[in-house]
C-alpha positions as CSV (number, residue, x, y, z in Angstrom):
1,M,11.6,8.8,22.5
2,K,11.4,5.1,21.0
3,A,11.9,5.0,17.8
4,I,13.1,2.4,15.1
5,V,16.4,3.1,13.6
6,Q,18.4,3.0,10.4
7,H,22.3,3.7,10.0
8,R,22.9,2.0,7.2
9,Y,21.1,0.1,4.2
10,G,20.6,-3.7,4.0
11,A,18.5,-6.5,5.0
12,P,15.8,-5.9,7.1
13,E,17.6,-6.8,10.1
14,T,19.7,-3.8,10.1
15,L,16.9,-2.0,11.6
16,A,16.7,-1.7,15.7
17,P,15.0,-0.1,18.4
18,G,16.5,2.4,19.7
19,E,16.0,6.2,21.2
20,A,15.6,9.8,18.9
21,D,14.9,13.1,19.2
22,R,10.9,14.0,18.7
23,P,10.7,16.0,15.6
24,V,9.4,19.2,15.3
25,P,6.7,20.0,13.1
26,G,6.6,22.7,9.7
27,D,4.7,25.3,8.9
28,H,2.6,23.5,7.3
29,E,2.7,20.4,9.3
30,V,1.1,18.3,12.1
31,L,2.7,16.2,15.3
32,I,1.4,12.9,15.8
33,R,1.3,10.5,18.0
34,V,1.7,7.2,16.8
35,H,-1.1,4.7,17.8
36,A,-0.6,2.0,14.7
37,A,2.3,2.6,11.6
38,G,1.7,0.7,7.8
39,V,4.6,-1.8,6.6
40,D,4.3,-2.5,3.1
41,P,6.6,-3.3,0.2
42,G,8.1,0.2,0.0
43,V,9.9,-0.3,3.1
44,W,11.8,-3.0,2.5
45,H,13.4,-1.5,-0.9
46,L,14.1,1.9,1.4
47,T,15.6,-0.3,4.2
48,A,17.7,-2.7,1.3
49,G,18.3,0.1,-0.9
50,M,17.0,-1.6,-3.4
51,P,16.8,-1.0,-6.1
52,Y,19.5,0.8,-6.7
53,A,17.6,4.0,-8.5
54,V,15.9,5.0,-4.7
55,R,19.3,6.1,-3.6
56,L,19.0,9.1,-5.7
57,G,16.8,9.8,-3.9
58,F,16.8,9.0,-0.2
59,G,20.7,8.5,0.6
60,L,23.3,7.2,-2.2
61,R,25.4,5.7,0.6
62,A,23.1,5.8,3.6
63,P,19.1,6.2,4.3
64,R,19.4,10.4,4.8
65,Q,16.0,9.4,6.7
66,R,16.9,7.1,9.9
67,I,13.7,6.4,11.3
68,P,11.3,4.5,8.5
69,G,7.9,4.3,7.8
70,A,5.2,6.3,6.2
71,D,1.9,5.0,7.1
72,V,0.3,6.1,10.6
73,A,-2.5,6.2,12.1
74,G,-2.1,7.9,15.6
75,R,-3.9,11.2,17.1
76,V,-2.7,15.0,16.9
77,E,-0.2,16.6,19.3
78,A,0.9,19.6,17.6
79,V,0.5,21.0,14.9
80,G,2.6,24.5,12.6
81,R,1.9,27.4,12.3
82,E,-0.3,27.3,9.2
83,V,-2.4,24.1,9.3
84,T,-6.3,25.0,9.5
85,G,-7.4,22.0,9.2
86,L,-6.3,20.4,12.4
87,R,-6.0,20.6,15.6
88,P,-4.8,18.4,19.2
89,G,-6.8,15.5,19.6
90,D,-8.1,15.0,16.7
91,E,-7.6,11.1,15.0
92,V,-6.1,10.8,12.1
93,F,-4.2,8.6,9.2
94,G,-2.5,8.8,6.5
95,T,1.2,9.0,4.7
96,G,3.9,10.9,7.3
97,T,7.8,10.2,7.8
98,G,9.1,8.3,10.1
99,A,6.3,6.4,11.2
100,F,8.1,3.7,13.1
101,A,8.2,5.7,16.8
102,E,6.5,6.7,19.2
103,Y,5.8,10.2,17.1
104,A,5.7,11.2,13.7
105,C,5.4,14.6,11.9
106,A,3.2,14.3,8.1
107,R,1.8,17.2,6.1
108,Q,-2.0,17.9,6.6
109,D,-2.4,17.2,3.0
110,R,-1.7,13.6,3.4
111,L,-3.7,13.2,6.2
112,A,-7.4,12.5,6.4
113,V,-10.2,12.4,9.9
114,K,-9.9,8.5,11.0
115,P,-12.9,6.9,11.0
116,A,-14.3,5.9,14.4
117,A,-15.4,2.2,13.3
118,L,-11.7,1.6,12.2
119,T,-9.3,0.3,14.8
120,W,-6.0,1.9,15.0
121,E,-4.6,-1.1,13.2
122,K,-6.9,-1.1,9.9
123,A,-6.4,2.5,9.7
124,A,-3.1,2.4,9.6
125,A,-3.7,-0.4,7.1
126,L,-4.6,2.1,4.1
127,P,-2.8,5.3,3.5
128,T,-0.3,3.5,0.9
129,S,-2.3,0.8,-0.4
130,G,-5.6,2.2,-0.3
131,V,-4.6,5.0,-2.2
132,T,-3.0,2.9,-4.8
133,A,-6.0,0.9,-4.8
134,L,-7.6,3.1,-5.6
135,Q,-5.9,5.1,-8.2
136,G,-5.0,2.2,-10.2
137,L,-8.7,1.4,-10.4
138,R,-10.1,4.7,-10.3
139,D,-7.4,6.7,-12.3
140,A,-4.8,4.6,-14.9
141,G,-8.1,1.9,-14.2
142,R,-10.9,4.3,-15.8
143,L,-12.9,1.2,-14.3
144,T,-16.8,1.7,-14.7
145,A,-19.6,-0.2,-13.0
146,G,-20.4,-3.5,-15.1
147,Q,-17.0,-4.3,-16.2
148,H,-15.4,-7.2,-16.3
149,V,-11.9,-7.1,-13.9
150,L,-9.0,-9.4,-12.9
151,V,-7.0,-8.7,-9.5
152,I,-3.7,-10.9,-9.4
153,G,-2.3,-11.0,-5.8
154,A,-5.8,-10.1,-4.8
155,A,-4.9,-11.5,-1.0
156,G,-1.6,-9.2,-1.0
157,G,-1.8,-5.9,1.2
158,V,-2.9,-3.6,-2.9
159,G,-5.1,-6.8,-3.6
160,S,-7.2,-7.2,-0.7
161,L,-8.2,-3.6,-0.8
162,A,-9.0,-3.4,-4.1
163,V,-11.2,-6.5,-4.3
164,Q,-13.1,-4.7,-2.6
165,L,-12.9,-1.4,-3.8
166,A,-13.7,-2.6,-7.4
167,K,-16.9,-4.4,-6.1
168,A,-17.5,-1.5,-4.6
169,M,-17.4,0.3,-7.7
170,G,-20.0,-2.0,-10.1
171,G,-17.1,-4.2,-11.2
172,E,-17.5,-7.9,-11.3
173,V,-13.8,-9.6,-9.9
174,T,-12.1,-11.7,-10.7
175,G,-8.9,-12.7,-7.7
176,V,-5.8,-14.0,-8.3
177,C,-4.0,-15.5,-5.1
178,S,-3.4,-19.6,-4.5
179,G,-5.6,-21.7,-3.1
180,A,-5.4,-21.9,0.3
181,K,-6.5,-18.2,0.3
182,T,-9.2,-18.2,-2.4
183,G,-11.7,-17.9,0.9
184,V,-10.0,-14.7,2.1
185,V,-10.8,-13.5,-1.2
186,R,-14.4,-14.9,-1.8
187,S,-15.3,-13.4,1.9
188,L,-14.2,-10.0,0.7
189,G,-16.7,-9.6,-2.3
190,A,-14.8,-11.5,-4.9
191,D,-17.4,-12.7,-7.7
192,H,-14.7,-15.5,-8.9
193,T,-11.4,-16.8,-7.8
194,I,-8.7,-18.4,-9.8
195,D,-6.1,-20.9,-7.6
196,Y,-2.5,-20.6,-9.6
197,T,-0.7,-23.2,-8.5
198,R,-3.6,-24.9,-10.1
199,E,-4.5,-22.6,-13.3
200,D,-3.4,-20.5,-15.3
201,A,-5.5,-16.8,-15.1
202,L,-3.5,-15.8,-18.5
203,D,-4.5,-18.5,-20.4
204,G,-6.2,-16.1,-22.7
205,R,-9.9,-18.1,-22.5
206,R,-11.3,-15.5,-20.4
207,R,-11.0,-11.8,-21.0
208,Y,-11.0,-8.2,-18.6
209,D,-12.1,-5.3,-19.5
210,L,-9.3,-4.3,-16.6
211,V,-6.7,-6.6,-15.1
212,L,-5.1,-5.1,-12.0
213,D,-1.5,-6.3,-11.3
214,T,0.0,-6.0,-8.1
215,A,1.7,-9.1,-7.8
216,G,4.9,-10.7,-9.9
217,N,6.9,-9.3,-12.9
218,R,4.2,-11.7,-15.2
219,P,5.5,-10.5,-18.8
220,L,3.5,-8.0,-20.4
221,H,2.4,-9.6,-23.8
222,R,0.6,-12.2,-21.5
223,L,-1.1,-10.6,-19.5
224,R,-2.3,-8.4,-22.8
225,G,-3.1,-12.4,-23.8
226,A,-6.3,-12.1,-20.6
227,L,-7.6,-8.2,-22.1
228,T,-10.2,-7.3,-24.0
229,P,-9.6,-5.5,-27.2
230,R,-9.6,-2.4,-25.9
231,G,-8.6,-3.6,-22.1
232,T,-6.9,-1.6,-19.4
233,L,-3.8,-2.5,-17.6
234,V,-1.9,-1.6,-14.8
235,I,0.7,-2.7,-13.3
236,V,1.5,-1.8,-9.8
237,G,4.9,-2.3,-9.1
238,G,7.6,-5.0,-10.0
239,E,8.8,-6.7,-7.1
240,R,11.7,-9.2,-9.5
241,G,14.2,-8.0,-11.7
242,G,17.8,-6.4,-11.9
243,R,19.7,-4.4,-8.6
244,L,19.3,-1.4,-10.9
245,L,15.4,-1.4,-11.7
246,Q,13.8,-3.9,-9.8
247,G,11.5,-4.9,-12.0
248,S,9.9,-1.4,-12.4
249,D,11.3,-1.3,-16.2
250,R,8.2,-3.6,-17.3
251,Q,5.9,-0.3,-16.4
252,M,8.2,2.0,-18.7
253,R,7.6,-0.5,-21.1
254,A,4.1,-0.6,-21.5
255,L,3.6,2.7,-21.5
256,L,5.9,2.6,-24.4
257,L,4.1,-0.3,-26.1
258,S,0.7,1.3,-24.9
259,A,1.4,3.9,-28.2
260,A,1.3,1.2,-30.6
261,V,-1.8,-1.2,-29.3
262,P,-5.6,-0.4,-29.4
263,Q,-5.5,-1.2,-25.4
264,R,-4.5,0.8,-22.4
265,L,-1.3,-0.5,-21.0
266,R,-0.5,1.8,-17.5
267,G,2.1,1.8,-14.5
268,L,1.0,3.3,-11.3
269,M,3.2,5.0,-8.9
270,A,0.7,6.5,-6.5
271,V,1.0,9.6,-4.9
272,P,-1.1,10.1,-1.3
273,R,-4.1,13.0,-1.7
274,Q,-6.0,14.1,1.1
275,P,-8.8,13.7,-1.6
276,D,-8.3,9.6,-1.6
277,L,-7.9,9.6,2.0
278,Q,-11.4,10.6,2.9
279,Y,-12.6,8.5,0.0
280,L,-11.3,5.4,1.5
281,A,-12.0,6.8,5.0
282,Q,-15.8,7.1,4.1
283,A,-15.9,4.1,2.6
284,A,-14.7,2.9,5.7
285,A,-17.3,4.6,7.2
286,D,-20.2,3.3,5.1
287,G,-19.1,-0.4,5.5
288,R,-18.0,-1.4,2.1
289,L,-14.0,-0.8,2.4
290,D,-13.0,-3.0,5.9
291,P,-9.1,-3.4,5.4
292,L,-7.5,-7.2,5.6
293,L,-4.6,-7.4,9.1
294,D,-2.8,-10.7,8.4
295,R,-0.3,-10.0,11.8
296,T,0.1,-6.6,14.0
297,Y,3.9,-6.3,15.5
298,P,4.9,-4.9,18.5
299,L,7.5,-2.0,17.1
300,R,10.6,-3.2,18.8
301,E,9.9,-6.0,16.3
302,A,9.7,-3.7,13.4
303,A,13.0,-6.0,11.3
304,L,10.6,-9.0,12.1
305,A,7.3,-7.3,10.6
306,V,9.2,-6.0,6.9
307,R,11.3,-9.4,6.9
308,H,7.6,-10.9,7.0
309,V,6.1,-8.8,4.6
310,H,9.5,-9.2,2.0
311,D,8.9,-13.3,2.3
312,G,5.6,-13.1,1.0
313,H,3.4,-14.2,3.9
314,A,0.9,-11.3,4.3
315,T,-2.2,-12.2,3.8
316,G,-3.8,-8.4,3.1
317,K,-1.9,-5.8,5.9
318,T,1.0,-6.5,8.1
319,V,1.0,-3.6,10.8
320,L,3.4,-2.5,13.9
321,T,1.5,-1.4,17.4
322,V,3.1,1.8,18.7
323,A,1.2,3.2,21.6
324,G,-1.5,1.2,23.5
325,Q,-0.6,-1.7,22.7
326,D,-2.2,-3.9,25.3
327,G,-4.9,-3.8,22.5
328,P,-7.3,-1.0,20.1
329,T,-8.1,2.6,21.6
330,S,-10.6,2.9,19.4
């Protein structure tokens, strides 16, 4: 099969088109004919092997999984002998292994049926970023109707979905983004926007019940200044910092500090779960959630797509088209 193959850690340009054996699904897995694959910052981290801590789980000297990509949307081609909920021909989306290829495998419990309302590309945009936004707001953030929510990085992959989900949950949503993107963020449902190039969202003049930080590496004391006395801060990722931890130490410090202050400070490492994917599918089917697509690239241009996301150019999600590259198949 055609695939994007990586033999060493490095820049996105280490991702190259090649050939690979078609994978064989395990007992609890399905084989998917890939129609689209999502690109998120996590792909860059695994491509670069940065921070160095990720190599403990994915290969010390070179990536053990030579085909990158996790977020996938496609048709079930074959099922393992213990799979009961899916069958060949089903249209699914979720997270798997080696999504940057014509075929990929995924566990049954990390997939959901694709809503008919979504194209393959929009379905591939949902899994990791959608689950992260949902778990950040609902589980870590404990969002309830009527609360004031600040989404930092509101035009990004996670942020653009978080704005929509927070609004659907009954929150009053303020999105932080650059001035050029304020119109887009308002179109997603944000009640208010803050242009970070002109105004400081953390100046303490406005307080929020929940702050979801999806961008940058802002100091904890400044983020806390935007919270109500018993508000909640949820930190998603950390893209600037040392090579060892790359900013993830901020999440550790938040958890330690949370024990000493009345505010709840949480870091988030989202876990893909089928019920959450099904929640996202229903929200998309109901019209409460519509993934914002920035660009689509053909599979052979995966390196350009990963570079585009890492350089911070994307508004919404970036996706690779694999099958049906002449247009969406549904």
